Every structure is written in C-alpha cells, then in structure tokens.
PDB file with SEQRES, HELIX, SHEET and CRYST1 records, atoms N, CA, C and O in Angstrom:
SEQRES   1 A   83  MET ASP LEU TRP GLU TYR TYR SER GLN ARG PRO GLU GLU          
SEQRES   2 A   83  GLU ARG GLN PHE GLN LEU MET LEU ALA GLU VAL SER ASN          
SEQRES   3 A   83  LEU LEU LEU PRO SER VAL VAL LYS GLN PHE SER GLN SER          
SEQRES   4 A   83  SER PHE VAL ASP LYS ASN ALA SER ILE THR ILE VAL ASP          
SEQRES   5 A   83  VAL GLY GLY GLY LEU GLY GLY MET LEU SER LEU LEU LEU          
SEQRES   6 A   83  GLY GLU MET PRO HIS ALA LYS GLY VAL LEU PHE ASP GLN          
SEQRES   7 A   83  GLY THR ILE PHE LEU                                          
HELIX    1 AA1 LEU A    3  SER A    8  1                                   6    
HELIX    2 AA2 PRO A   11  SER A   37  1                                  27    
HELIX    3 AA3 GLY A   59  GLU A   67  1                                   9    
SHEET    1 AA1 2 THR A  49  VAL A  53  0                                        
SHEET    2 AA1 2 LYS A  72  PHE A  76  1                                        
CRYST1    1.000    1.000    1.000  90.00  90.00  90.00 P 1           1          
ATOM      1  N   MET A   1     -57.622  51.507  10.613  1.00  0.00           N  
ATOM      2  CA  MET A   1     -56.959  51.202  11.864  1.00  0.00           C  
ATOM      3  C   MET A   1     -55.595  50.593  11.530  1.00  0.00           C  
ATOM      4  O   MET A   1     -55.498  49.668  10.725  1.00  0.00           O  
ATOM      5  N   ASP A   2     -54.548  51.124  12.158  1.00  0.00           N  
ATOM      6  CA  ASP A   2     -53.227  50.547  11.908  1.00  0.00           C  
ATOM      7  C   ASP A   2     -53.007  49.315  12.794  1.00  0.00           C  
ATOM      8  O   ASP A   2     -53.816  49.000  13.667  1.00  0.00           O  
ATOM      9  N   LEU A   3     -51.900  48.639  12.542  1.00  0.00           N  
ATOM     10  CA  LEU A   3     -51.613  47.385  13.240  1.00  0.00           C  
ATOM     11  C   LEU A   3     -51.565  47.568  14.756  1.00  0.00           C  
ATOM     12  O   LEU A   3     -52.115  46.751  15.494  1.00  0.00           O  
ATOM     13  N   TRP A   4     -50.916  48.624  15.223  1.00  0.00           N  
ATOM     14  CA  TRP A   4     -50.741  48.797  16.671  1.00  0.00           C  
ATOM     15  C   TRP A   4     -52.043  49.180  17.346  1.00  0.00           C  
ATOM     16  O   TRP A   4     -52.273  48.810  18.497  1.00  0.00           O  
ATOM     17  N   GLU A   5     -52.901  49.916  16.651  1.00  0.00           N  
ATOM     18  CA  GLU A   5     -54.221  50.214  17.212  1.00  0.00           C  
ATOM     19  C   GLU A   5     -55.052  48.927  17.306  1.00  0.00           C  
ATOM     20  O   GLU A   5     -55.754  48.691  18.289  1.00  0.00           O  
ATOM     21  N   TYR A   6     -54.951  48.107  16.260  1.00  0.00           N  
ATOM     22  CA  TYR A   6     -55.638  46.810  16.262  1.00  0.00           C  
ATOM     23  C   TYR A   6     -55.200  45.971  17.465  1.00  0.00           C  
ATOM     24  O   TYR A   6     -56.034  45.439  18.198  1.00  0.00           O  
ATOM     25  N   TYR A   7     -53.881  45.861  17.658  1.00  0.00           N  
ATOM     26  CA  TYR A   7     -53.379  45.042  18.764  1.00  0.00           C  
ATOM     27  C   TYR A   7     -53.684  45.660  20.132  1.00  0.00           C  
ATOM     28  O   TYR A   7     -53.814  44.935  21.118  1.00  0.00           O  
ATOM     29  N   SER A   8     -53.797  46.970  20.201  1.00  0.00           N  
ATOM     30  CA  SER A   8     -54.127  47.586  21.493  1.00  0.00           C  
ATOM     31  C   SER A   8     -55.523  47.169  21.948  1.00  0.00           C  
ATOM     32  O   SER A   8     -55.829  47.185  23.141  1.00  0.00           O  
ATOM     33  N   GLN A   9     -56.358  46.800  20.995  1.00  0.00           N  
ATOM     34  CA  GLN A   9     -57.710  46.351  21.320  1.00  0.00           C  
ATOM     35  C   GLN A   9     -57.797  44.832  21.484  1.00  0.00           C  
ATOM     36  O   GLN A   9     -58.825  44.307  21.911  1.00  0.00           O  
ATOM     37  N   ARG A  10     -56.702  44.125  21.140  1.00  0.00           N  
ATOM     38  CA  ARG A  10     -56.685  42.661  21.197  1.00  0.00           C  
ATOM     39  C   ARG A  10     -55.352  42.196  21.807  1.00  0.00           C  
ATOM     40  O   ARG A  10     -54.486  41.700  21.086  1.00  0.00           O  
ATOM     41  N   PRO A  11     -55.184  42.352  23.117  1.00  0.00           N  
ATOM     42  CA  PRO A  11     -53.897  42.070  23.745  1.00  0.00           C  
ATOM     43  C   PRO A  11     -53.408  40.632  23.573  1.00  0.00           C  
ATOM     44  O   PRO A  11     -52.202  40.412  23.456  1.00  0.00           O  
ATOM     45  N   GLU A  12     -54.293  39.666  23.555  1.00  0.00           N  
ATOM     46  CA  GLU A  12     -53.842  38.278  23.390  1.00  0.00           C  
ATOM     47  C   GLU A  12     -53.282  38.055  21.978  1.00  0.00           C  
ATOM     48  O   GLU A  12     -52.318  37.310  21.804  1.00  0.00           O  
ATOM     49  N   GLU A  13     -53.876  38.689  20.992  1.00  0.00           N  
ATOM     50  CA  GLU A  13     -53.348  38.576  19.626  1.00  0.00           C  
ATOM     51  C   GLU A  13     -51.995  39.267  19.518  1.00  0.00           C  
ATOM     52  O   GLU A  13     -51.106  38.789  18.812  1.00  0.00           O  
ATOM     53  N   GLU A  14     -51.834  40.395  20.217  1.00  0.00           N  
ATOM     54  CA  GLU A  14     -50.530  41.068  20.216  1.00  0.00           C  
ATOM     55  C   GLU A  14     -49.482  40.170  20.867  1.00  0.00           C  
ATOM     56  O   GLU A  14     -48.351  40.080  20.388  1.00  0.00           O  
ATOM     57  N   ARG A  15     -49.852  39.522  21.935  1.00  0.00           N  
ATOM     58  CA  ARG A  15     -48.924  38.611  22.619  1.00  0.00           C  
ATOM     59  C   ARG A  15     -48.475  37.505  21.671  1.00  0.00           C  
ATOM     60  O   ARG A  15     -47.286  37.195  21.602  1.00  0.00           O  
ATOM     61  N   GLN A  16     -49.410  36.910  20.944  1.00  0.00           N  
ATOM     62  CA  GLN A  16     -49.072  35.850  19.991  1.00  0.00           C  
ATOM     63  C   GLN A  16     -48.175  36.386  18.869  1.00  0.00           C  
ATOM     64  O   GLN A  16     -47.247  35.701  18.439  1.00  0.00           O  
ATOM     65  N   PHE A  17     -48.444  37.589  18.403  1.00  0.00           N  
ATOM     66  CA  PHE A  17     -47.628  38.225  17.374  1.00  0.00           C  
ATOM     67  C   PHE A  17     -46.194  38.429  17.868  1.00  0.00           C  
ATOM     68  O   PHE A  17     -45.240  38.123  17.152  1.00  0.00           O  
ATOM     69  N   GLN A  18     -46.042  38.947  19.088  1.00  0.00           N  
ATOM     70  CA  GLN A  18     -44.708  39.178  19.663  1.00  0.00           C  
ATOM     71  C   GLN A  18     -43.950  37.861  19.822  1.00  0.00           C  
ATOM     72  O   GLN A  18     -42.757  37.791  19.526  1.00  0.00           O  
ATOM     73  N   LEU A  19     -44.633  36.830  20.284  1.00  0.00           N  
ATOM     74  CA  LEU A  19     -43.991  35.523  20.454  1.00  0.00           C  
ATOM     75  C   LEU A  19     -43.564  34.933  19.110  1.00  0.00           C  
ATOM     76  O   LEU A  19     -42.493  34.334  19.010  1.00  0.00           O  
ATOM     77  N   MET A  20     -44.392  35.098  18.075  1.00  0.00           N  
ATOM     78  CA  MET A  20     -44.048  34.608  16.743  1.00  0.00           C  
ATOM     79  C   MET A  20     -42.819  35.338  16.213  1.00  0.00           C  
ATOM     80  O   MET A  20     -41.919  34.708  15.657  1.00  0.00           O  
ATOM     81  N   LEU A  21     -42.771  36.661  16.379  1.00  0.00           N  
ATOM     82  CA  LEU A  21     -41.601  37.421  15.930  1.00  0.00           C  
ATOM     83  C   LEU A  21     -40.334  36.976  16.664  1.00  0.00           C  
ATOM     84  O   LEU A  21     -39.265  36.874  16.062  1.00  0.00           O  
ATOM     85  N   ALA A  22     -40.461  36.717  17.945  1.00  0.00           N  
ATOM     86  CA  ALA A  22     -39.303  36.254  18.730  1.00  0.00           C  
ATOM     87  C   ALA A  22     -38.809  34.902  18.216  1.00  0.00           C  
ATOM     88  O   ALA A  22     -37.601  34.684  18.120  1.00  0.00           O  
ATOM     89  N   GLU A  23     -39.724  33.997  17.887  1.00  0.00           N  
ATOM     90  CA  GLU A  23     -39.336  32.675  17.371  1.00  0.00           C  
ATOM     91  C   GLU A  23     -38.620  32.782  16.028  1.00  0.00           C  
ATOM     92  O   GLU A  23     -37.597  32.132  15.812  1.00  0.00           O  
ATOM     93  N   VAL A  24     -39.155  33.598  15.133  1.00  0.00           N  
ATOM     94  CA  VAL A  24     -38.516  33.799  13.830  1.00  0.00           C  
ATOM     95  C   VAL A  24     -37.124  34.405  14.024  1.00  0.00           C  
ATOM     96  O   VAL A  24     -36.161  33.992  13.378  1.00  0.00           O  
ATOM     97  N   SER A  25     -37.032  35.374  14.907  1.00  0.00           N  
ATOM     98  CA  SER A  25     -35.734  36.003  15.183  1.00  0.00           C  
ATOM     99  C   SER A  25     -34.728  34.999  15.729  1.00  0.00           C  
ATOM    100  O   SER A  25     -33.560  35.013  15.341  1.00  0.00           O  
ATOM    101  N   ASN A  26     -35.174  34.135  16.623  1.00  0.00           N  
ATOM    102  CA  ASN A  26     -34.276  33.129  17.196  1.00  0.00           C  
ATOM    103  C   ASN A  26     -33.693  32.210  16.129  1.00  0.00           C  
ATOM    104  O   ASN A  26     -32.570  31.726  16.271  1.00  0.00           O  
ATOM    105  N   LEU A  27     -34.446  31.970  15.069  1.00  0.00           N  
ATOM    106  CA  LEU A  27     -33.969  31.103  13.994  1.00  0.00           C  
ATOM    107  C   LEU A  27     -33.038  31.817  13.019  1.00  0.00           C  
ATOM    108  O   LEU A  27     -32.052  31.235  12.567  1.00  0.00           O  
ATOM    109  N   LEU A  28     -33.339  33.058  12.697  1.00  0.00           N  
ATOM    110  CA  LEU A  28     -32.632  33.747  11.626  1.00  0.00           C  
ATOM    111  C   LEU A  28     -31.477  34.635  12.074  1.00  0.00           C  
ATOM    112  O   LEU A  28     -30.481  34.760  11.361  1.00  0.00           O  
ATOM    113  N   LEU A  29     -31.597  35.239  13.223  1.00  0.00           N  
ATOM    114  CA  LEU A  29     -30.645  36.277  13.598  1.00  0.00           C  
ATOM    115  C   LEU A  29     -29.232  35.828  13.944  1.00  0.00           C  
ATOM    116  O   LEU A  29     -28.296  36.570  13.644  1.00  0.00           O  
ATOM    117  N   PRO A  30     -29.011  34.674  14.550  1.00  0.00           N  
ATOM    118  CA  PRO A  30     -27.634  34.346  14.924  1.00  0.00           C  
ATOM    119  C   PRO A  30     -26.635  34.428  13.767  1.00  0.00           C  
ATOM    120  O   PRO A  30     -25.546  34.975  13.940  1.00  0.00           O  
ATOM    121  N   SER A  31     -26.978  33.904  12.608  1.00  0.00           N  
ATOM    122  CA  SER A  31     -26.026  33.951  11.495  1.00  0.00           C  
ATOM    123  C   SER A  31     -25.875  35.367  10.949  1.00  0.00           C  
ATOM    124  O   SER A  31     -24.776  35.753  10.553  1.00  0.00           O  
ATOM    125  N   VAL A  32     -26.938  36.137  10.919  1.00  0.00           N  
ATOM    126  CA  VAL A  32     -26.861  37.520  10.449  1.00  0.00           C  
ATOM    127  C   VAL A  32     -25.979  38.348  11.381  1.00  0.00           C  
ATOM    128  O   VAL A  32     -25.125  39.108  10.924  1.00  0.00           O  
ATOM    129  N   VAL A  33     -26.187  38.199  12.676  1.00  0.00           N  
ATOM    130  CA  VAL A  33     -25.415  38.955  13.661  1.00  0.00           C  
ATOM    131  C   VAL A  33     -23.938  38.583  13.593  1.00  0.00           C  
ATOM    132  O   VAL A  33     -23.080  39.464  13.654  1.00  0.00           O  
ATOM    133  N   LYS A  34     -23.632  37.312  13.470  1.00  0.00           N  
ATOM    134  CA  LYS A  34     -22.240  36.882  13.394  1.00  0.00           C  
ATOM    135  C   LYS A  34     -21.547  37.506  12.177  1.00  0.00           C  
ATOM    136  O   LYS A  34     -20.426  38.002  12.285  1.00  0.00           O  
ATOM    137  N   GLN A  35     -22.215  37.480  11.025  1.00  0.00           N  
ATOM    138  CA  GLN A  35     -21.650  38.082   9.817  1.00  0.00           C  
ATOM    139  C   GLN A  35     -21.418  39.577  10.014  1.00  0.00           C  
ATOM    140  O   GLN A  35     -20.366  40.096   9.639  1.00  0.00           O  
ATOM    141  N   PHE A  36     -22.391  40.270  10.598  1.00  0.00           N  
ATOM    142  CA  PHE A  36     -22.256  41.708  10.822  1.00  0.00           C  
ATOM    143  C   PHE A  36     -21.110  42.013  11.775  1.00  0.00           C  
ATOM    144  O   PHE A  36     -20.283  42.882  11.499  1.00  0.00           O  
ATOM    145  N   SER A  37     -21.057  41.306  12.887  1.00  0.00           N  
ATOM    146  CA  SER A  37     -20.049  41.609  13.907  1.00  0.00           C  
ATOM    147  C   SER A  37     -18.629  41.306  13.433  1.00  0.00           C  
ATOM    148  O   SER A  37     -17.670  41.868  13.961  1.00  0.00           O  
ATOM    149  N   GLN A  38     -18.483  40.425  12.444  1.00  0.00           N  
ATOM    150  CA  GLN A  38     -17.155  40.075  11.930  1.00  0.00           C  
ATOM    151  C   GLN A  38     -16.798  40.856  10.665  1.00  0.00           C  
ATOM    152  O   GLN A  38     -15.721  40.657  10.103  1.00  0.00           O  
ATOM    153  N   SER A  39     -17.677  41.732  10.216  1.00  0.00           N  
ATOM    154  CA  SER A  39     -17.430  42.461   8.978  1.00  0.00           C  
ATOM    155  C   SER A  39     -16.440  43.598   9.205  1.00  0.00           C  
ATOM    156  O   SER A  39     -16.197  44.007  10.340  1.00  0.00           O  
ATOM    157  N   SER A  40     -15.882  44.093   8.131  1.00  0.00           N  
ATOM    158  CA  SER A  40     -14.960  45.222   8.216  1.00  0.00           C  
ATOM    159  C   SER A  40     -15.713  46.516   8.507  1.00  0.00           C  
ATOM    160  O   SER A  40     -15.097  47.538   8.809  1.00  0.00           O  
ATOM    161  N   PHE A  41     -17.035  46.477   8.418  1.00  0.00           N  
ATOM    162  CA  PHE A  41     -17.875  47.636   8.720  1.00  0.00           C  
ATOM    163  C   PHE A  41     -17.771  48.033  10.191  1.00  0.00           C  
ATOM    164  O   PHE A  41     -17.933  49.204  10.535  1.00  0.00           O  
ATOM    165  N   VAL A  42     -17.503  47.060  11.053  1.00  0.00           N  
ATOM    166  CA  VAL A  42     -17.484  47.298  12.500  1.00  0.00           C  
ATOM    167  C   VAL A  42     -16.051  47.498  12.975  1.00  0.00           C  
ATOM    168  O   VAL A  42     -15.194  46.637  12.777  1.00  0.00           O  
ATOM    169  N   ASP A  43     -15.799  48.649  13.608  1.00  0.00           N  
ATOM    170  CA  ASP A  43     -14.495  48.934  14.189  1.00  0.00           C  
ATOM    171  C   ASP A  43     -14.439  48.285  15.567  1.00  0.00           C  
ATOM    172  O   ASP A  43     -15.111  48.728  16.499  1.00  0.00           O  
ATOM    173  N   LYS A  44     -13.635  47.234  15.689  1.00  0.00           N  
ATOM    174  CA  LYS A  44     -13.585  46.456  16.936  1.00  0.00           C  
ATOM    175  C   LYS A  44     -13.013  47.256  18.112  1.00  0.00           C  
ATOM    176  O   LYS A  44     -13.224  46.887  19.267  1.00  0.00           O  
ATOM    177  N   ASN A  45     -12.291  48.347  17.829  1.00  0.00           N  
ATOM    178  CA  ASN A  45     -11.670  49.127  18.894  1.00  0.00           C  
ATOM    179  C   ASN A  45     -12.474  50.363  19.299  1.00  0.00           C  
ATOM    180  O   ASN A  45     -12.155  51.018  20.291  1.00  0.00           O  
ATOM    181  N   ALA A  46     -13.510  50.676  18.533  1.00  0.00           N  
ATOM    182  CA  ALA A  46     -14.290  51.886  18.811  1.00  0.00           C  
ATOM    183  C   ALA A  46     -15.307  51.637  19.920  1.00  0.00           C  
ATOM    184  O   ALA A  46     -15.788  50.518  20.101  1.00  0.00           O  
ATOM    185  N   SER A  47     -15.619  52.682  20.646  1.00  0.00           N  
ATOM    186  CA  SER A  47     -16.696  52.626  21.627  1.00  0.00           C  
ATOM    187  C   SER A  47     -17.978  52.973  20.878  1.00  0.00           C  
ATOM    188  O   SER A  47     -18.147  54.100  20.412  1.00  0.00           O  
ATOM    189  N   ILE A  48     -18.879  52.002  20.766  1.00  0.00           N  
ATOM    190  CA  ILE A  48     -20.087  52.229  19.987  1.00  0.00           C  
ATOM    191  C   ILE A  48     -21.331  51.917  20.815  1.00  0.00           C  
ATOM    192  O   ILE A  48     -21.296  51.136  21.766  1.00  0.00           O  
ATOM    193  N   THR A  49     -22.423  52.551  20.419  1.00  0.00           N  
ATOM    194  CA  THR A  49     -23.728  52.281  21.004  1.00  0.00           C  
ATOM    195  C   THR A  49     -24.650  51.836  19.882  1.00  0.00           C  
ATOM    196  O   THR A  49     -24.776  52.516  18.864  1.00  0.00           O  
ATOM    197  N   ILE A  50     -25.288  50.703  20.071  1.00  0.00           N  
ATOM    198  CA  ILE A  50     -26.235  50.171  19.100  1.00  0.00           C  
ATOM    199  C   ILE A  50     -27.637  50.490  19.607  1.00  0.00           C  
ATOM    200  O   ILE A  50     -27.990  50.133  20.731  1.00  0.00           O  
ATOM    201  N   VAL A  51     -28.435  51.159  18.781  1.00  0.00           N  
ATOM    202  CA  VAL A  51     -29.803  51.498  19.139  1.00  0.00           C  
ATOM    203  C   VAL A  51     -30.730  50.648  18.278  1.00  0.00           C  
ATOM    204  O   VAL A  51     -30.709  50.741  17.051  1.00  0.00           O  
ATOM    205  N   ASP A  52     -31.531  49.830  18.920  1.00  0.00           N  
ATOM    206  CA  ASP A  52     -32.477  48.950  18.227  1.00  0.00           C  
ATOM    207  C   ASP A  52     -33.875  49.536  18.397  1.00  0.00           C  
ATOM    208  O   ASP A  52     -34.504  49.376  19.443  1.00  0.00           O  
ATOM    209  N   VAL A  53     -34.356  50.221  17.351  1.00  0.00           N  
ATOM    210  CA  VAL A  53     -35.679  50.834  17.376  1.00  0.00           C  
ATOM    211  C   VAL A  53     -36.673  49.831  16.806  1.00  0.00           C  
ATOM    212  O   VAL A  53     -36.491  49.321  15.701  1.00  0.00           O  
ATOM    213  N   GLY A  54     -37.713  49.556  17.560  1.00  0.00           N  
ATOM    214  CA  GLY A  54     -38.677  48.533  17.151  1.00  0.00           C  
ATOM    215  C   GLY A  54     -38.125  47.150  17.397  1.00  0.00           C  
ATOM    216  O   GLY A  54     -38.448  46.208  16.673  1.00  0.00           O  
ATOM    217  N   GLY A  55     -37.288  47.020  18.423  1.00  0.00           N  
ATOM    218  CA  GLY A  55     -36.563  45.788  18.686  1.00  0.00           C  
ATOM    219  C   GLY A  55     -37.322  44.705  19.418  1.00  0.00           C  
ATOM    220  O   GLY A  55     -36.734  43.686  19.781  1.00  0.00           O  
ATOM    221  N   GLY A  56     -38.611  44.892  19.645  1.00  0.00           N  
ATOM    222  CA  GLY A  56     -39.416  43.844  20.268  1.00  0.00           C  
ATOM    223  C   GLY A  56     -38.884  43.423  21.621  1.00  0.00           C  
ATOM    224  O   GLY A  56     -38.774  44.234  22.541  1.00  0.00           O  
ATOM    225  N   LEU A  57     -38.557  42.156  21.732  1.00  0.00           N  
ATOM    226  CA  LEU A  57     -38.073  41.600  22.999  1.00  0.00           C  
ATOM    227  C   LEU A  57     -36.559  41.738  23.170  1.00  0.00           C  
ATOM    228  O   LEU A  57     -36.011  41.332  24.194  1.00  0.00           O  
ATOM    229  N   GLY A  58     -35.885  42.308  22.173  1.00  0.00           N  
ATOM    230  CA  GLY A  58     -34.453  42.568  22.297  1.00  0.00           C  
ATOM    231  C   GLY A  58     -33.551  41.441  21.847  1.00  0.00           C  
ATOM    232  O   GLY A  58     -32.366  41.436  22.180  1.00  0.00           O  
ATOM    233  N   GLY A  59     -34.075  40.488  21.099  1.00  0.00           N  
ATOM    234  CA  GLY A  59     -33.272  39.343  20.669  1.00  0.00           C  
ATOM    235  C   GLY A  59     -32.062  39.724  19.831  1.00  0.00           C  
ATOM    236  O   GLY A  59     -30.958  39.242  20.083  1.00  0.00           O  
ATOM    237  N   MET A  60     -32.257  40.583  18.837  1.00  0.00           N  
ATOM    238  CA  MET A  60     -31.136  40.959  17.984  1.00  0.00           C  
ATOM    239  C   MET A  60     -30.112  41.774  18.764  1.00  0.00           C  
ATOM    240  O   MET A  60     -28.909  41.543  18.638  1.00  0.00           O  
ATOM    241  N   LEU A  61     -30.575  42.713  19.558  1.00  0.00           N  
ATOM    242  CA  LEU A  61     -29.646  43.524  20.346  1.00  0.00           C  
ATOM    243  C   LEU A  61     -28.845  42.648  21.298  1.00  0.00           C  
ATOM    244  O   LEU A  61     -27.641  42.845  21.458  1.00  0.00           O  
ATOM    245  N   SER A  62     -29.493  41.702  21.918  1.00  0.00           N  
ATOM    246  CA  SER A  62     -28.804  40.793  22.833  1.00  0.00           C  
ATOM    247  C   SER A  62     -27.714  39.997  22.112  1.00  0.00           C  
ATOM    248  O   SER A  62     -26.601  39.852  22.618  1.00  0.00           O  
ATOM    249  N   LEU A  63     -28.044  39.490  20.939  1.00  0.00           N  
ATOM    250  CA  LEU A  63     -27.049  38.742  20.159  1.00  0.00           C  
ATOM    251  C   LEU A  63     -25.884  39.635  19.732  1.00  0.00           C  
ATOM    252  O   LEU A  63     -24.724  39.230  19.810  1.00  0.00           O  
ATOM    253  N   LEU A  64     -26.198  40.847  19.283  1.00  0.00           N  
ATOM    254  CA  LEU A  64     -25.134  41.778  18.879  1.00  0.00           C  
ATOM    255  C   LEU A  64     -24.201  42.096  20.039  1.00  0.00           C  
ATOM    256  O   LEU A  64     -22.981  42.095  19.880  1.00  0.00           O  
ATOM    257  N   LEU A  65     -24.775  42.366  21.199  1.00  0.00           N  
ATOM    258  CA  LEU A  65     -23.944  42.687  22.363  1.00  0.00           C  
ATOM    259  C   LEU A  65     -23.130  41.481  22.819  1.00  0.00           C  
ATOM    260  O   LEU A  65     -22.035  41.638  23.359  1.00  0.00           O  
ATOM    261  N   GLY A  66     -23.656  40.291  22.606  1.00  0.00           N  
ATOM    262  CA  GLY A  66     -22.891  39.086  22.917  1.00  0.00           C  
ATOM    263  C   GLY A  66     -21.687  38.909  22.006  1.00  0.00           C  
ATOM    264  O   GLY A  66     -20.643  38.417  22.437  1.00  0.00           O  
ATOM    265  N   GLU A  67     -21.829  39.307  20.750  1.00  0.00           N  
ATOM    266  CA  GLU A  67     -20.737  39.211  19.780  1.00  0.00           C  
ATOM    267  C   GLU A  67     -19.781  40.397  19.866  1.00  0.00           C  
ATOM    268  O   GLU A  67     -18.628  40.307  19.444  1.00  0.00           O  
ATOM    269  N   MET A  68     -20.265  41.504  20.413  1.00  0.00           N  
ATOM    270  CA  MET A  68     -19.482  42.740  20.459  1.00  0.00           C  
ATOM    271  C   MET A  68     -19.480  43.275  21.888  1.00  0.00           C  
ATOM    272  O   MET A  68     -20.170  44.251  22.182  1.00  0.00           O  
ATOM    273  N   PRO A  69     -18.715  42.650  22.777  1.00  0.00           N  
ATOM    274  CA  PRO A  69     -18.779  43.015  24.198  1.00  0.00           C  
ATOM    275  C   PRO A  69     -18.341  44.447  24.510  1.00  0.00           C  
ATOM    276  O   PRO A  69     -18.637  44.960  25.590  1.00  0.00           O  
ATOM    277  N   HIS A  70     -17.647  45.091  23.587  1.00  0.00           N  
ATOM    278  CA  HIS A  70     -17.221  46.475  23.811  1.00  0.00           C  
ATOM    279  C   HIS A  70     -18.359  47.472  23.557  1.00  0.00           C  
ATOM    280  O   HIS A  70     -18.232  48.649  23.896  1.00  0.00           O  
ATOM    281  N   ALA A  71     -19.460  47.017  22.970  1.00  0.00           N  
ATOM    282  CA  ALA A  71     -20.569  47.899  22.601  1.00  0.00           C  
ATOM    283  C   ALA A  71     -21.576  48.047  23.736  1.00  0.00           C  
ATOM    284  O   ALA A  71     -21.674  47.194  24.618  1.00  0.00           O  
ATOM    285  N   LYS A  72     -22.316  49.143  23.693  1.00  0.00           N  
ATOM    286  CA  LYS A  72     -23.439  49.379  24.595  1.00  0.00           C  
ATOM    287  C   LYS A  72     -24.704  49.309  23.749  1.00  0.00           C  
ATOM    288  O   LYS A  72     -24.648  49.505  22.535  1.00  0.00           O  
ATOM    289  N   GLY A  73     -25.848  49.030  24.381  1.00  0.00           N  
ATOM    290  CA  GLY A  73     -27.078  48.911  23.619  1.00  0.00           C  
ATOM    291  C   GLY A  73     -28.255  49.629  24.241  1.00  0.00           C  
ATOM    292  O   GLY A  73     -28.362  49.759  25.460  1.00  0.00           O  
ATOM    293  N   VAL A  74     -29.140  50.096  23.363  1.00  0.00           N  
ATOM    294  CA  VAL A  74     -30.391  50.726  23.774  1.00  0.00           C  
ATOM    295  C   VAL A  74     -31.508  50.048  22.990  1.00  0.00           C  
ATOM    296  O   VAL A  74     -31.448  49.957  21.764  1.00  0.00           O  
ATOM    297  N   LEU A  75     -32.524  49.573  23.701  1.00  0.00           N  
ATOM    298  CA  LEU A  75     -33.687  48.934  23.080  1.00  0.00           C  
ATOM    299  C   LEU A  75     -34.879  49.853  23.223  1.00  0.00           C  
ATOM    300  O   LEU A  75     -35.183  50.326  24.318  1.00  0.00           O  
ATOM    301  N   PHE A  76     -35.557  50.106  22.111  1.00  0.00           N  
ATOM    302  CA  PHE A  76     -36.739  50.968  22.133  1.00  0.00           C  
ATOM    303  C   PHE A  76     -37.849  50.295  21.341  1.00  0.00           C  
ATOM    304  O   PHE A  76     -37.659  49.903  20.189  1.00  0.00           O  
ATOM    305  N   ASP A  77     -39.005  50.168  21.971  1.00  0.00           N  
ATOM    306  CA  ASP A  77     -40.159  49.593  21.295  1.00  0.00           C  
ATOM    307  C   ASP A  77     -41.432  50.141  21.924  1.00  0.00           C  
ATOM    308  O   ASP A  77     -41.389  50.983  22.820  1.00  0.00           O  
ATOM    309  N   GLN A  78     -42.555  49.651  21.440  1.00  0.00           N  
ATOM    310  CA  GLN A  78     -43.852  50.044  21.993  1.00  0.00           C  
ATOM    311  C   GLN A  78     -43.875  49.747  23.493  1.00  0.00           C  
ATOM    312  O   GLN A  78     -43.068  48.959  23.986  1.00  0.00           O  
ATOM    313  N   GLY A  79     -44.781  50.367  24.202  1.00  0.00           N  
ATOM    314  CA  GLY A  79     -44.845  50.220  25.654  1.00  0.00           C  
ATOM    315  C   GLY A  79     -45.197  48.844  26.159  1.00  0.00           C  
ATOM    316  O   GLY A  79     -44.792  48.480  27.263  1.00  0.00           O  
ATOM    317  N   THR A  80     -45.941  48.059  25.388  1.00  0.00           N  
ATOM    318  CA  THR A  80     -46.407  46.759  25.859  1.00  0.00           C  
ATOM    319  C   THR A  80     -45.555  45.657  25.240  1.00  0.00           C  
ATOM    320  O   THR A  80     -45.576  45.456  24.026  1.00  0.00           O  
ATOM    321  N   ILE A  81     -44.827  44.961  26.057  1.00  0.00           N  
ATOM    322  CA  ILE A  81     -44.039  43.811  25.612  1.00  0.00           C  
ATOM    323  C   ILE A  81     -44.421  42.640  26.508  1.00  0.00           C  
ATOM    324  O   ILE A  81     -44.402  42.753  27.733  1.00  0.00           O  
ATOM    325  N   PHE A  82     -44.763  41.526  25.895  1.00  0.00           N  
ATOM    326  CA  PHE A  82     -45.181  40.348  26.644  1.00  0.00           C  
ATOM    327  C   PHE A  82     -44.039  39.355  26.697  1.00  0.00           C  
ATOM    328  O   PHE A  82     -43.377  39.117  25.687  1.00  0.00           O  
ATOM    329  N   LEU A  83     -43.802  38.783  27.841  1.00  0.00           N  
ATOM    330  CA  LEU A  83     -42.770  37.751  27.974  1.00  0.00           C  
ATOM    331  C   LEU A  83     -43.415  36.408  28.146  1.00  0.00           C  
ATOM    332  O   LEU A  83     -42.719  35.401  28.276  1.00  0.00           O  
TER     333      LEU A  83                                                      
END                                                                             
C-alpha cells in the first residue's frame, strides 16, 4: 500500500500529516523563496507562470507569488486538502 492509499483509509492521520508539512514549510520556505526570487535565474521582466505540483496547501506558491508579483501561479495536489 502506498502512502496516499494509506491516508485515504485514515483521514485524520492525513490531516495531521498535511498540517505537519505546512508547519515545516512555514519555517523553511521564506528564506529559500527570497533567495530564488532574487537570483539571476529569474527574469524580473518576463511574464511567467509557476506550477507547484504536489504543493499541498500552497505555502511555497503563495510566498513565491508574494515575492514575484508579476508571476501567475497554479497549484496542483491530491483532491483532499485539510485546512
């Protein structure tokens, strides 16, 4: 049984897993996103779309879009997301 099949049978455990991932992301992502958005890798004048596959609750995408207001974002994850 894979992880997602396991969680489909245990919704409360999936909820706790999603909340834990969100907490870890809240601690680690701000500095990573700031470094990425200020790097020479990102063309500040280009129209770009950021696609976050497996993005959970959208924390990283939200931070990226906050640092890069010219960008558009798409969040894609499993069907069940707990808030």
